[in-house]
One Martini backbone bead per residue (centre of mass of N, CA, C, O) as a GRO file, in nm:
protein
  106
    1MET     BB    1  -3.370   3.708  -8.896
    2LEU     BB    2  -3.124   3.895  -8.791
    3ASP     BB    3  -2.949   3.799  -9.026
    4THR     BB    4  -2.832   3.993  -9.288
    5GLN     BB    5  -2.680   3.767  -9.452
    6ALA     BB    6  -2.929   3.558  -9.477
    7PHE     BB    7  -3.140   3.816  -9.467
    8ALA     BB    8  -3.294   4.027  -9.636
    9ASP     BB    9  -3.483   4.303  -9.610
   10GLN     BB   10  -3.696   4.211  -9.813
   11VAL     BB   11  -3.774   3.956  -9.656
   12PHE     BB   12  -3.828   4.069  -9.378
   13GLY     BB   13  -4.026   4.294  -9.465
   14PHE     BB   14  -4.235   4.111  -9.596
   15LEU     BB   15  -4.308   3.944  -9.340
   16ALA     BB   16  -4.393   4.182  -9.168
   17GLN     BB   17  -4.612   4.290  -9.356
   18GLN     BB   18  -4.786   4.034  -9.357
   19ALA     BB   19  -4.846   4.025  -9.054
   20LEU     BB   20  -4.986   4.300  -9.048
   21GLU     BB   21  -5.201   4.261  -9.263
   22LYS     BB   22  -5.341   4.011  -9.136
   23SER     BB   23  -5.409   4.147  -8.869
   24LEU     BB   24  -5.588   4.378  -8.977
   25LYS     BB   25  -5.791   4.187  -9.115
   26ALA     BB   26  -5.878   4.041  -8.859
   27TRP     BB   27  -5.988   4.288  -8.719
   28LEU     BB   28  -6.205   4.351  -8.923
   29CYS     BB   29  -6.351   4.079  -8.898
   30ALA     BB   30  -6.417   4.106  -8.591
   31LEU     BB   31  -6.608   4.364  -8.673
   32GLY     BB   32  -6.757   4.288  -8.955
   33GLU     BB   33  -6.557   4.378  -9.173
   34ALA     BB   34  -6.459   4.459  -9.472
   35PHE     BB   35  -6.197   4.388  -9.707
   36PRO     BB   36  -5.972   4.461  -9.927
   37PHE     BB   37  -5.771   4.410 -10.201
   38THR     BB   38  -5.484   4.461 -10.006
   39HIS     BB   39  -5.142   4.589  -9.894
   40ASP     BB   40  -5.234   4.852  -9.754
   41LEU     BB   41  -5.197   4.967  -9.437
   42THR     BB   42  -5.335   5.243  -9.454
   43ASP     BB   43  -5.608   5.144  -9.552
   44LEU     BB   44  -5.666   4.958  -9.312
   45LEU     BB   45  -5.645   5.179  -9.095
   46SER     BB   46  -5.871   5.356  -9.206
   47ARG     BB   47  -6.096   5.145  -9.163
   48LEU     BB   48  -6.060   5.126  -8.860
   49ASP     BB   49  -6.108   5.422  -8.799
   50GLU     BB   50  -6.398   5.428  -8.929
   51SER     BB   51  -6.482   5.199  -8.700
   52GLY     BB   52  -6.360   5.331  -8.416
   53GLN     BB   53  -6.063   5.279  -8.398
   54ASP     BB   54  -5.757   5.293  -8.219
   55VAL     BB   55  -5.475   5.392  -8.449
   56GLY     BB   56  -5.275   5.629  -8.383
   57ASP     BB   57  -5.011   5.433  -8.317
   58LEU     BB   58  -5.007   5.284  -8.633
   59TRP     BB   59  -4.913   5.464  -8.883
   60GLY     BB   60  -4.610   5.354  -8.899
   61LEU     BB   61  -4.666   5.093  -9.069
   62ALA     BB   62  -4.617   5.222  -9.355
   63GLU     BB   63  -4.308   5.146  -9.372
   64PHE     BB   64  -4.399   4.847  -9.497
   65ASN     BB   65  -4.521   4.890  -9.783
   66PRO     BB   66  -4.263   4.844  -9.971
   67TYR     BB   67  -4.274   4.516  -9.886
   68ALA     BB   68  -4.481   4.425 -10.046
   69VAL     BB   69  -4.574   4.220 -10.300
   70GLU     BB   70  -4.494   4.426 -10.524
   71LEU     BB   71  -4.187   4.387 -10.499
   72ARG     BB   72  -4.179   4.122 -10.671
   73TYR     BB   73  -4.250   4.290 -10.947
   74THR     BB   74  -4.064   4.565 -10.936
   75HIS     BB   75  -3.789   4.574 -10.762
   76ALA     BB   76  -3.845   4.786 -10.559
   77LEU     BB   77  -3.661   4.962 -10.324
   78PRO     BB   78  -3.603   5.071 -10.048
   79ASP     BB   79  -3.417   5.245  -9.899
   80ASP     BB   80  -3.085   5.213  -9.757
   81VAL     BB   81  -3.226   5.172  -9.493
   82PRO     BB   82  -3.213   4.971  -9.250
   83LEU     BB   83  -3.371   4.760  -9.068
   84ASP     BB   84  -3.516   4.737  -8.748
   85ARG     BB   85  -3.562   4.432  -8.638
   86PRO     BB   86  -3.629   4.439  -8.337
   87ALA     BB   87  -3.851   4.657  -8.373
   88ALA     BB   88  -4.025   4.498  -8.573
   89ILE     BB   89  -4.086   4.259  -8.391
   90GLU     BB   90  -4.219   4.420  -8.166
   91LEU     BB   91  -4.442   4.540  -8.341
   92VAL     BB   92  -4.573   4.282  -8.441
   93GLU     BB   93  -4.634   4.163  -8.163
   94SER     BB   94  -4.819   4.396  -8.068
   95VAL     BB   95  -5.032   4.369  -8.290
   96VAL     BB   96  -5.107   4.074  -8.251
   97THR     BB   97  -5.195   4.102  -7.956
   98ARG     BB   98  -5.416   4.311  -8.005
   99VAL     BB   99  -5.584   4.138  -8.203
  100GLN     BB  100  -5.634   3.899  -8.016
  101ARG     BB  101  -5.813   4.058  -7.825
  102VAL     BB  102  -6.030   4.141  -8.027
  103VAL     BB  103  -6.104   3.855  -8.119
  104GLY     BB  104  -6.174   3.751  -7.828
  105GLU     BB  105  -6.421   3.969  -7.804
  106ALA     BB  106  -6.603   3.872  -8.063
   0.00000   0.00000   0.00000
C-alpha cells in the first residue's frame, strides 16, 4: 500500500488507524479493562495511562484520529499533508509488537 496512486491516503490512513485502535483495545482487554465504543486513539491512550501503563511515547498516534471510521460518513479529509507511509507502517508494527508482549504476559 505504499503506492499512492493505487491507494489514497484516506484508505491507507483508515487501515493504519484501525490497526492501532484494535491494538490499543487488545491492550486494555489484556489488562482486564473495559473499553468504550470509540475510535478515538487519544481516549484509548488515556484509559491505558489511567491504568498505569507507560504510553508517553504513543500520544502521537492521535495523528491517525482523522482517518477513523467517522471519515467514511463525514468525508472530511485531514489536511493536504500526505502520510509518511513507511513511518506509519513502522509505527503500527511497533505498537502491535508492544501489545503482543503485553497480551502474552497476561
